[in-house]
N, C-alpha and C positions, 0 to 999 in steps of 0.2 A: 477656367476660374471667370464664375459669371462678372460681366461687365454690371458697372455702376455707372449706369446713364447718367442718373440724376447726379454724378459729380463731373463729366464730362459739359464743355461747351456746344452751341450749337453746330458749329466747324469740326471741332473734335467728334462728335457723333457721329456728323455726315460723313468724315473717313472712315471711320470706325466700319460705318456699314458699307462702304465702298458705293455713297451714294451724295447727290449733289442737288441743290437748290431747284433745279430744276424739272426733278422727278427720273429715275431711272428711265433708260431706251428698251423696247419693247423685247430689244435681244435680253439685255438682264432680268427681266420679264419673266420670259420663257425659263432662263437657265435657271434659277433661284426657285419659281415652281417646282421643276424638275428635284431640285434640292432639299427643299422643303416640305412640300407636299403641300396641300388646300389648307385653307386657314379655316380650321372645322375642327372639334373636338370629338375623340372619337373615343369609343371605350371597349371594353373588355367585350369579346365575340357573346350573345343571348344563346344562351342553353334552350335547346329544343323542346318544344310540349313533351315528347315522348320522351327526353332525358329527365326532365321536371318530374315526368311521371314514375317514371324508375326511382328515382332519388328517394320518393316517399318511403320506399318499401325497405329503407335503409334503418329506419326506426326498430329496436329491439323488441319494443310490443307488439309492433306488426309483423315482424319477424315468426315470435311465436305462435301468433295470431294464426299466423299463414300455414305452420306446423301443423297446429291444430284442427284447422281446417281440412288440408290434405289426410291427415291421418283418421281424420271421422270421417271424410269421405271412401277410402280406402277398404274401414268399417262399415260401410253400408247404412254410414247415419251421414244423410245425405243432406235433410234438411237442415241441420246441426252447422253442417258444411258450407251451406248455401248462405244462411245467416250470417258466419262469420264472414266470409268473403265481401260479400255485401259492404259490412262495417266498414271492414278495408278500403275499399274500393271506392264508399262515400267523403274516406277523409283523405284519400290520394287525390280524389279531383279540386278537392276544398284547397287544398296544399298548392296545387300547381295555381289554380287560380289566385290564390295571396303573393304566390315567390313572382309569377309575372307580371301584377302590379307593381312588384318593389325595384323593379330593373326598370322604371320610368325615370331613375333621377337624372342617369348623361342625358339620356332625351331630350329630358326638358331643357340642361344646359345647349344643346346643341339649337333647338327652336330659339333663343333667346338671340343669338346674333344677329343682328342688322341684315337686313339682304344686298343692299347696294351700299357704295362709296362714293366720294368726289376725292380722287387724287389727280396727281400732277406728274404726268408722263411726257416724255421729251420737250417740257416747256408749255403744254397742253392741258388743261380741265377735261378729266373724262370721268364719265360715272358707271364704274365696274360693281359688278358682283364682288361683297365682302371677303367672300369663300377664294376669291383668286387673289389676293391682298398678299406682298411679300413683304419680307425685313427689308429695308430702303425706299418704299416707299410711302412717297409725300401725298399725306391727308389733310383736307380741307375740312374742319369743323365749325357747326353753329350750332346755335340754340333750337333744341329737338332732336340734336341727333344723337344716337346708337353709339359711342366707342366702338369699333370693329375692331382693333387690334391691341396692342400694348405698346403704345409709344412715347418718344424722347419730343417735349412743345420744341419748336423754331420759333416761334410769334407766337403772343396771345394779346386780344384785346378782350378787358374784363371778363375774361373765364370764368367761370364757375362752373363745377360738374356736380354730379349728383352720386356720391360713392357708397350712400347705405347698406347696400347689399352687398357690397365686395368689403367694406371695412367699419360698417354702423353705424358709423358718424351722421348725425340725424340732420343736418344742414349740409346743403350746397359747399364744396370746399372750394375756394378760389386757387387758382390755378396761373403760373405763369412762365417764362421761360428762362428765368436765372438759373446760372446754376450754385447746384446746393454745397458748402462745404461738409454739412455732417458725415458720417462716414458709414452710418447705419441708421439713417432715420427712419420710424415706422412707416405701414404702407400708406395710413392714411397721410402723412406729413411730407410728402415725396411729392411736392407741389408742380414738378414742372414735367411730371410724368400722366400720363393717361391710360385707364386702365380699359381692357376688354368688357365690353357688354354696363358701364356705367354710361350715364346719361348728361350730355351736356344742358343746363340749364340757362345759361346765359352768355354773353359773347360769342367771339370767332377765333378762331385758332388754324396754325399751319402747323404738322406734326410730324416727323419720321418713324415709318412700324420699326421697331426693333425685336418685337417678338410676335410671334403668331401661332393658332391655334394650342395643341397640347403644351407648347413652349409659354405661354402668357401666365399672368395669376389665375383667370377662371381656370385654365388647362390644367393648373397643379393642383386645383381644388377638384376637377373632375378625376385626376390621378389620382387624388386622395379618396374618393370614393371608390375609387377601383378597388383601391388596395385595402379599403376597411373590411374587417369579416363581419358577417352577421354574428353580433353576441347571441349568446346560447342564454334566454329567458329561462329565471327561476320556473316556470311552469315547466318546461322543457326538460330542465335538471331532475325536477322533480318523476316527472313520469320516468325520465330513464331510469332514476334509482329505483320505483315499484316494480317498472317491468325487471331488472334486476332480481331484484326481493322475492319477486313472482316465479322468476325464472328456476331458481335454485330450489325454491318450495318443491314445484309440481316434480323435475325433474329426483328428486332425492325419495318423495313420497313415490312417484310411480315407479323408481325403481328397486324401492324396497320393498312395496309390494308383489310386484312383477317378479324379484327375484325368491320371497318368501312363498309365493305358489308355487311356483316350476320348483322350487328346493323342495318343498312338503309334497309335492305331490298329490297339492290339493285340487289345482284343475289343470286342464292341460295349456301348451305356452299359450295356442291363442287366445281360449277362453281367457289367459289372464294380461294378454294383450288388450283383451276388448276393456276389462276392469283398470287397465293402466289410463285407457283411453278415457273412461267415464271420468275418473280422475282428474285428468287435464282438461275436461270439460268444466268439471265442478273447479277447478282451482284459477283456471282464467277466467278473468273479468270479462267476457265479450263484450259488454256494453260501454267497458270504460273511457276506450277514446270518444265512443258518440257524448256518451254522456258529459264530459270534458266540454267538445265539440259543442253541444248543445247548449251546454252552462255561459260557455264566454258568446256564443252567437247572442242567446239571450242578456246577457250583460251588454254588448253593443247594442243591441236596439235602445237600452236605458240609458246608453250615454248619448246616443245619438239625439233624443231628447232633450236632450242637456247639451247640444249642439257639439259634443266631444264626437268627428267621425272617426273611428276606428278602421285604419286597413289592414293591422294583422291582429288574428284574433287574440295570439298570447299577451298582445300588451295590455287587455283589459287587465289578466291578473297581475302583470308585471306592475301597472300604477299600484296597486296596493301597496307591493314590497317596498317602492321610494323611502331614499331615507335623504335624497339630496334634491333638489328642484335647480339646476343651473338652468338662470331665464337671457334671454338677449334684451337689452332695453328699449330700443329704440323700436319702435310700432308693437310691443309685448307687455311691457310695464310701463312705457309709456304710448300719446297720443299720433306720436311721428306726424304732428303740426306743431308751429311755433304761434306761441299765443302771447300776446301780451299780461305782464300778470301783476308790474308796479310801476309807477310814474313817479318823477320827481320834476317842481317847477323851484324858484325860488321863492312862490308866495304859499306853497302849499306845503313845500318839504314832500317827500317820500308817504303816496298813497296807495294802497292798493288797485287798484284797475277794476274793481267793481264798485269801489267808491266814488272814483275822479270823476268831476265834473265837467265836461268836454263838452264843446261846444264850434260851432263852424266859422264865428268869430277869432278864437283863440289862434294864436300864432303857432301853437305846438302841432292843433287840427290840421292849422294850412300845410305847415311841413311835414306833416305825415302823408298826408294825400297829395301833394306836390310833388314831391321828393321822391317819385314812386313810380319804376314803372310797370306795375300789376296790371293784368286787365280783365276785366269783366267778361265772361263768355256767360252763353247757356248753361253748361258745363260747370260754374264757378269759376272763381279765380284762379289764374295762370302766372307765374311769375316767380318771381326769387322766395321763399316760404317766409324771410323775414318783411319784405314786403308785402305780400298777400295778409300776416299779419296784423299789422296795422292799419290796411284798410277792413280787414274783419274783423279789429277791434271798435271800427267807427260806425259799421253797418250793423253790429248785433245790440246798436243802442238805438238802430232804427232811424239812422239818419242816411240823406241821401251824400254819397260824396259828387257826384253831378253838381251839384247847388256849386262847390268851390272850386270843381274844374272847371267850371263857365265863367264863374267872379273871378279867378286866376289863370285865365289860358295860356298855356306852356308857351315858347318863341325858341326855348333852344336848352340844351343841358350838357354837362358836364362828367361822360361815364365814369363809374367806379372805378377805381384803380386799387390796387393790393397795394402799392406802395403809401400812397397816401391817404389811405381807407376812407373817403370820401365818397361821396355821388350829389350833384348841385341839378338843381335845375330853376332855368331864367322862366320868372313868369308875368303877367301884365295885370294892371288891375287901375282902373280909371286915367291910363296913361303913364302909371309910373312902375318901372321895370321894378322885380325884388328877387333876388338869389336866394334860395329853399336849398338848405345843407341838411344834410344828415353822415352821420358817421362813427367813427372810434370814437369815443368821449375823449379821450386823450388829444388826438388829433383835434378835436374840435375847440378844446382849449388852447390848444397850440397859436388856432388863428382868431381868437376871439378877442375884441379889446372891452367889449361893454354887454350887461347884461340886461335882461328885459324883468320889472318884477313890479306887478299890480298894475301892467299899465307903463309905467315908467322905464325908461334905457337911463342907466346910470351906467361908470366906468366898473370895470370886473377887477375885483380887489386881491389878492393873494392868499385871503380868507375866505372868499368865493371860491377861489377854485381848490383849495385846499378841502373845504366840507363837500363838494362836488364828486372831487375824484374818493372821497372816502365813502361817500353812496356808492359811486362807482365800483370800490373796492368789496364794498360787503354785499354787495347785489351778485357781485362775479362770484362771491365764495358761497352765494344760495346756488352758481352755477346757470345764472341766471344769462343771457348775451343781450348787451347795456349800448345802446347805441344814444349818440348824443342829438342835439336837434336847435341851429340856428339861421339867424337868416341877416341881409342887409337890404337898403333900399339902395338901389343903383342910379347912379347920377351919370356915368359916361357906360355904353352900352356897345362902342364902336371898336373896344377894341377885340383882339383876336378870341375866341371864347376855351381858354385855357384856364386853369387851377391856380395857375400861378399869377394871372392876372384879376381874377373874381374872389377867388377865396381867401380874404383876408380881411380885417378888420370887422368880424364878423360879432352878430348879437346873439348871445346864447340865451334859447330860451327852455334848454328841460333836457331831460333824458328818460330813456324808457327800458325797463326791464324784460326781455322776453324769457320763455322758457320751453322748450317741448316737455308738457304737462302730463304727471303721472294717469293710468287711467285712474278714475275714481273709486272701482269697485277693489284695485290691487291691493290696499293698504288692509282690509278686513282680511283679505284671501292671503296675505302674508302671515297674516296673524293668527288665522285658523292652520297653517301649514306649520306655523309653530309649535302648536297646542297638539297638532297630531304628533309629534316629533320629528318632523323634515325641514331642513335644511335649507334655506332659499339663498341661493346665488345670482349674484347680477354678472352677466360679463357685456362687457359693452366697446365699442369702439372710440366712445369720447373720449373728452380729457378727464383725467383724476380729479378733479374740483365738480364735475357736474357729478361724474356716477358719484361721487361719495353723498354729495347734496339729494340727487333721487332719492340713495341708496337711506339716508337718514327720512326723509320725508315719508317712505315707504313702510320704515321702519325693519328692512335688514341688516341696519348696522344702527348702532347705538350711538350720542356724540362722546361714551367713554371710550369706544372702539377704535385705537387711535393705530391699530395696526393691521383691520379690516378690508384695507384698500392697496391693490400694488398695482401695475403697469405692465406693460408687455414689454418692456424694454427692461423690466428688472426680472420677469418671468424668464426673457435672453439669457440674463446672466445666472441662472441656475441650472445644474443639470436637474434629469429625469429624479433623479433619488433625493436632490435637497430639495423639490419640491413635493415631494410624495411625504417626505420628513415635514415639511411646513405647510402643508395644503389645508388644513382645520384651522389656520390663523387667518385664512381670506376670506370674506363674503362678499366682496366685489374688488371684481377684475378691469380696470381700463384701458383702453389704447391696445386692444389684443386685436393678434391678426388670429386668421381659420386654424391653422396650426396649433395657434397658442388653447385654442377653445378644446382641440383634442387633448392636449396634454393634460387640461385640467380636469376631462373628463375622466383618461386614464389614470390619474393621480388619486383620484376618489375612488377608481374602482377597484384599485392596487390596496385599497383597505377594506375590501368586501364593500364595499359602499354598491347598494343599488342607484343609478345615477339618471333623472331625467333630463333631456335638453330640448328645453325651448327654443325657439327660434324664425325669423321669418325670410330671412337673405339668403343670397346664393352662399355667402361666409359662414351661414351655419351648418350647411349640407353634411360638409364630414361629421360635424361631432354629433348633429344629430342621428347621422349611422352609425357611430363611436358609442354611443350612450348606449346604458339598457335598453332605455326606453326615448323614442324619439317623439316632438311634439311641435308640429307646424302648425302654421295660423294661415286660416281658410278664407281669408279677404287679404290684408296687405301680403302675405306669403308669396314665395316665387315660385314657379311649378317645382323648381329644385329644390327647393326645401321641403313641400308637401310630397313630394314622389320618395326622399328620402326618410320621413318622418313615419312613424305606426301608430299614429294619434294627429288627428286634425281639426283644429278648433273652429268650428263654422262659423263664429261671432268674434274671434281674436279676443274674448276675455278672459284675462289669467284666472280671475275667479272660477270659471269653467275645466280648469286644470284641476282644482281641489275639490270638485263636484265629483270629476273622473276617479281622481284619489279615491274617492269614499266608495264609489261603487266598484273599483277595483277591489277594495278591500272584503266588499261583500259577495264578490264573486267566489274569491278563494276560500273565506268563510263558507260557501255552500259547495263547493267543489270538495273541500274537506269533509264536509258532513257526508257528501252523495259516497267518498271513496269510505271512508268509517265504516258506513253504511253497507254497501256495497262488499269491501274485503271482510268486513266481521261474516257477512252473511256466508260469504266464498268458503273463509275457512273453515264455519259451521259444515257446511256440507261437505270439502277436505274429508275433517274430522270422522263426519260420520262414517262416509263411505270407505273410512281408513278403518276404524274400529268394524265395523261391519265386515271387511275380509280377516281381521284379525279373527275374530268370534266365531267365525263359519258361519254367521247369518246371511240371510238374501239381501241381494244392494239391489239399490236405487239403477233403474231401466236408464239409459243416455237418454231418452227421452222423458222421461220425470225430472230429469236432471234439469237440460235444456230446458224446459217448460217454467221451473221454479226460478232459471236465473233470467230469462227473458220476461215474466210475468212479474214476479214478486222480486224479482231485484231490480228491473229496468225500470216499468215504471214511477216505483216511490223516489229513485235513485234522481230522476228528471226531475220529478216535482222539487226535490231541494233544491234545484239548484234555481227555482224561484221563489226562494225565503225571502224576507226582507231583511234587511239589516238590523244587527244591534241599533239598540241608542246608543251606545258610547264606544261605537266603531273608530269615531275621527279623533279619542281622547286615550289611545291605545297608542303604544310606541312602534314604528315599525316594523314588520315582522325581521328584514335583512335577507342577505345573500344564502344566510346558514338555515333559513328555517326551510321547512319542507311540510308537506303535507301531513306527515308521520309528527311532529312538532305538538306541543302544548297537549298532552297526555294522549291523542289518537292513537295512536303504535301501541302503547298499551290497553288502549279502550279497545281497537282492535282484538288485541288476542285475547282477553277477558272473554269479550263479548263472545266473539264466535265460539271457544271453548263452549261458553254458556247453549249457545245454542246447539252445539254438536250436544253435549249432555242430557239438554232438555229432550234432544229428539231420540238420541238412544235411550233414553227412561225410557218413554213413551213405549217407545221399543218392547224393552221388556218387560213392561206393563202390559201388553198386550199377548207376550207370547207365555207369561207366566197365571193371567188373569183373563182367561179368553172368555171369548161372547158367544163363538161355535166349536163344535167339538173335533172336526177332524182335523189332520196337521197340516192337511193342503188350505184349509181356510183360515186357519188357525195365524199361520204363516203369512199368508195372501192379506188376510185383517191388519197383522203386524207392520207387514212393507208399506198397506194403505196408510196406517195409522201415522206415522215414521214420515210419509212423503206430505201427508195431510198437517202435520205440526211442524214441520220443515218452513212450509210456506207458512204459513199463522204466526211461528215465529219471528217472520221475517216482517210482515207487516205489522205486527206489534210493534216489535224495535223499528218502524221505519220511525214512529214516534218518537222513540227513545234521541233516533240523530238528528231531531231537530234544534237540539242543542249539546255542543258536544261534554258540557258540564253542569248545564243549565238543569232544571227540573223541567217536567212538560206537564205537571200542573198548576197550569196558566193560562190564562185567556186567550195569548196569542198563540196557543198550539194550535188552532182549527180556525187560524186566520189566512192561511192559504188554502182558498180555494181548488187551486191547479191539485196539490198535495192532498186533498182530502177525498177529489174525486182520483185519482191513479190507486189512491189504497183502494176504494169500494171498486173500484174495474179491476183490478188486479183480485181479490176476494171472490169477485163473482166467476172471472175466469180461472182462479186455481176451484170452487166449488163445481163447477161445469163438470171439471175433468171426474168430480166422485157422485153428482149427484144424475148428470145425465146418464143413462146407462149407453147409449149410443156410444160414448167416448172410454166407456170402461177398459174393452180387451185394447184398445190402444194406448190406452197409458197404465195397462198392468195394474187397476187397482178395483178393489169392491165399494160395494155401498154399505157407511157406517151405519151404525145404530145411534140412537141419542146419547147415551153413556160414554159411547168412544169417542165424540165432538164435543162432549164434556172436558172431559179429558186431554184432547187437543186444544181445546180453548183454555182451558185450567193452566198448561204451560205455556201459551200464548201470555196470560195473566202473570205468571211468575216470573217472567222473562221482564217484565216493564217492573216490576216491583223492585226485583233484585237488584237492577240496572241503574233506579234511583234509588236504592241504597248507598250504592256506592257512591254513585256522584254525589252523595250528600255528604260522606267524608272525604271527599273529592274536595267540595267545597269550603266544606270547613277545616280543612287541615292543608292541604296542598294550593288551590287555586283559588284563595279566598278573596280574589278580586274579582271574580267572575261569579254573580245570583241569577 
């Protein structure tokens, strides 16, 4: 059973760890280093580059292409085989590169550990390497230190620890050595424990190590990262599905033709094998993996210009399917810096910070600056975020804090204490000593007896207190962190400088409400996400009230949404099945731990939802990796979160996610267009070859099929990948996990358009045989095959324009707005024509020179292809897809 050190006293903790206040002996250290090992984070053994490279060839489509390449090579079609091999190798190399980058998450965790720590061993204070720490070691902490292991505090003096990367808490938390009576406190409320890789921002402490390496909270996260399986993206699912469909198609048709030819005795076994190979070449879209990769790569470039850096190519397309965006609050939805928002004084009541009149003569101003330990440095203000916010508020108004500090030099101070929740500074002015105090409002009021209003001091009444406490309560409901301010002139400064002696009979002057404010652009981004059918969630380590207030400000929840917020503790009381059943009730998750985030993501995924998770801390990494798409923050994000992400936002701008979603939707639509074009073309080729074989006609040579595949198929298909997005793309609902490249009528379009291509090609062949231009049988058949070859190529070039919109008409001005597409079609037409018009190529491609009348028949088939598809699209728009114009 895991020891709950927060429930043990300091003495019990030392006894449990067999340690003492003077530290471990050298013998104990060596014994424990042998038992527990080094204080480092471990990871699964990385696969070698060769293993990664081999793993790339497990994909079904790649296997199909490899088999086709080998068969083509044995059949003497070396050029076919080389081109297929080249595509496969390039895809494998790129996959290895992406996978190698993805293994950096655990490495980044290791790099975060502090190199040295101050410890007490054998009664002496030593500096040792942090990886040499063992359970039982006594560690000394001070401001600026990175906590090197998980520890139980033995003593603490005004200790504050920044835990945002681990718990999501937006401000440093107060720590003390007092025993906790609560049995299962959340991680962010374990005030007598310090955790590995958090940072000390204020005060000093002594603590005893109780967990090192992989046994720490960060080690637990590292284990979770290792155990998370990389989810299969919708793109990968769709490509796998297509691969299976194509496999069945190829095998069935090839076997049928091979058996048919052998049984009927039409050709020898070898000839029929070559025919089957030709069919395989026609049926396999050799360029499909390359087209998908190139389209995704072009999408990454477009997203990079919008500050979204893609680490894994399939993530581009996955973004387009996103239905849930689960966002960390601190630093992602908010600015991760405390800001003064509202001020209250007896004479002004509650005033917005921007409208409050502040001056160096104001007592409130003087206390803000003087009861403050922040320091100005060349790199900006350094200190507790709450205190730096007070100074920054003054500086933002163009005022000089040094003016106040020189007029009231500090002579002493009474540090902050988590029990009394106040701090005070003793300052002098013209021979008079003043006590300047700030702290929790209720504690300030407990020690105040007077109030300053309009420059006059009068007794503090019960009505005054009730009004002040009501303002404090109202601000707290808005998630503001509230501080009270008071002072008093001192008549006797000879007493010992303690809170008991000085912090009493104070004069209350006002209070200030601060918050980690939302990013200004996020509210609009949330609204756009909702209009796009995407549900935004907030997941944070902050308190429930703070989370609710920020969520209301951003529009994530509405004031009427009473059941929209849940805490980590309430999550713990739910089973995974209960969470799955109720997950759609909640939009805000407060006080959550790393494992909670993973459970939330998995609960949505159990409903078949595509989940994007944003975050910047170590605590976000497991959820980022579990989600269908992880989005890290480039500026404030830890290396751990960035390396666990699929996409990193270079500007930490939540609105950039929505821009990336738009780009992802466009990429999917473009890949869908390319696939529709490519597969309908290949189906046309297969049907043509199949019927030619069945009708005992001459069939295309493998070089002719390859040339059509590479020239008239691939170039326009790649160009379709850079089509501009539809205007209403962000008003459409997310496609979701059940959608694939054949959805929305694409599958049926592939079938009827492929059949149409095949029938038109066969029709031209039949016309050429029955209405010949030449007279000899050999010339007639040569012309017929050449016209069929030219028709197949021309049909695909005309059909490329049909494919610019799944259901929309091509008779509009946008049809020619893609210069790359226009260039691709023209280039393909020239390369196709060269094989016929240039005599030197005639023999290589088994073609003859055609007369003008024959070319008119070929071009007429191309025009007919466009017209028939346009008629079908018209009826589709009119009766089936009425929302698409």
